[in-house]
C-alpha positions as CSV (number, residue, x, y, z in Angstrom):
1,X,-15.4,16.2,6.1
2,X,-18.7,14.7,5.4
3,X,-21.9,16.3,6.8
4,X,-21.5,14.6,10.2
5,X,-17.9,15.7,10.6
6,X,-16.1,12.5,9.8
7,X,-13.0,12.6,7.7
8,X,-13.6,11.1,4.3
9,X,-10.9,8.9,2.8
10,X,-9.0,10.7,0.2
11,X,-5.8,9.9,-1.5
12,X,-5.4,12.0,-4.6
13,X,-7.6,14.9,-5.6
14,X,-7.9,17.1,-8.7
15,X,-7.4,20.9,-8.1
16,X,-9.3,23.7,-9.6
17,X,-6.5,24.2,-12.0
18,X,-8.0,21.2,-14.1
19,X,-8.4,22.1,-17.7
20,X,-10.8,19.2,-18.4
21,X,-8.5,17.6,-20.9
22,X,-9.5,14.1,-19.7
23,X,-5.9,12.7,-19.9
24,X,-6.2,11.3,-16.4
25,X,-9.5,9.3,-16.7
26,X,-8.3,6.4,-18.8
27,X,-5.1,6.0,-16.8
28,X,-6.8,5.1,-13.6
29,X,-6.6,1.4,-12.8
30,X,-9.6,1.7,-10.4
31,X,-11.8,3.8,-12.6
32,X,-11.9,6.4,-9.9
33,X,-11.8,9.5,-12.1
34,X,-14.9,10.9,-13.9
35,X,-15.9,14.1,-15.4
36,X,-17.5,16.4,-12.9
37,X,-19.7,19.5,-13.5
38,X,-16.6,21.8,-14.0
39,X,-13.6,19.6,-13.7
40,X,-12.6,16.0,-13.5
41,X,-13.1,14.4,-10.0
42,X,-11.7,11.4,-8.1
43,X,-13.9,9.2,-6.1
44,X,-12.0,8.9,-2.8
45,X,-13.4,5.5,-2.1
46,X,-11.8,4.1,-5.2
47,X,-8.4,6.0,-5.3
48,X,-5.4,4.0,-4.2
49,X,-2.7,6.4,-5.6
50,X,-2.0,3.6,-7.9
51,X,-0.6,1.6,-5.1
52,X,-0.6,-2.1,-6.4
53,X,-0.3,-1.0,-10.0
54,X,2.4,1.6,-10.6
55,X,5.4,3.0,-8.8
56,X,3.8,6.5,-9.5
57,X,0.5,8.1,-9.7
58,X,-0.7,7.5,-13.2
59,X,-3.1,10.5,-13.3
60,X,-0.4,12.8,-12.1
61,X,2.1,11.4,-14.7
62,X,-0.2,12.4,-17.6
63,X,-1.7,15.6,-16.3
64,X,-0.5,18.5,-18.4
65,X,-1.2,21.1,-15.7
66,X,-0.1,19.0,-12.7
67,X,-3.4,19.2,-10.9
68,X,-3.7,15.5,-9.6
69,X,-2.1,15.8,-6.3
70,X,-2.2,13.9,-2.9
71,X,-4.6,15.8,-0.6
72,X,-2.4,17.3,2.1
73,X,-5.4,17.6,4.5
74,X,-6.2,13.8,4.2
75,X,-3.1,11.8,3.7
76,X,-3.3,8.1,3.5
77,X,-0.6,5.6,4.0
78,X,0.5,2.6,1.9
79,X,-1.3,-0.1,4.0
80,X,-4.6,1.6,3.7
81,X,-4.2,2.1,-0.1
82,X,-3.1,-1.5,-0.8
83,X,-6.0,-2.9,1.3
84,X,-8.4,-0.7,-0.7
85,X,-6.8,-2.0,-3.9
86,X,-7.3,-5.5,-2.7
87,X,-11.0,-4.9,-1.9
88,X,-11.7,-3.1,-5.3
89,X,-9.8,-5.8,-7.3
90,X,-10.8,-8.9,-5.3
91,X,-9.9,-11.2,-8.1
92,X,-6.3,-9.9,-8.5
93,X,-3.4,-11.1,-6.4
94,X,-1.2,-8.4,-4.9
95,X,2.1,-10.0,-3.9
96,X,4.2,-8.3,-1.1
97,X,6.3,-6.7,-3.8
98,X,3.4,-4.8,-5.3
99,X,4.3,-1.5,-7.1
100,X,4.0,1.6,-4.9
101,X,5.2,5.3,-4.9
102,X,6.0,4.7,-1.2
103,X,8.8,2.2,-2.1
104,X,10.9,4.8,-4.2
């Protein structure tokens, strides 16, 4: 929660098991991943769990310690994630058959 008690959006987060290898950062189609003070972090306003780009979460696929995980405390659904992708990438067309891990 933010300081006023409102739930922040969060799709995927990086757990404390992160070894700072950086493998995830270049894989993110939204540039949501950056190096934090101790571990890599994901900007929740930019993460779409790769909905619109892949049928899997790219950061999770390359993480050697499997620390890129959907946040169970703040789940997001496909419509929210594709809407965020459309806003972030306003120049890109996302057809109805866009890639998504929810369609597996």
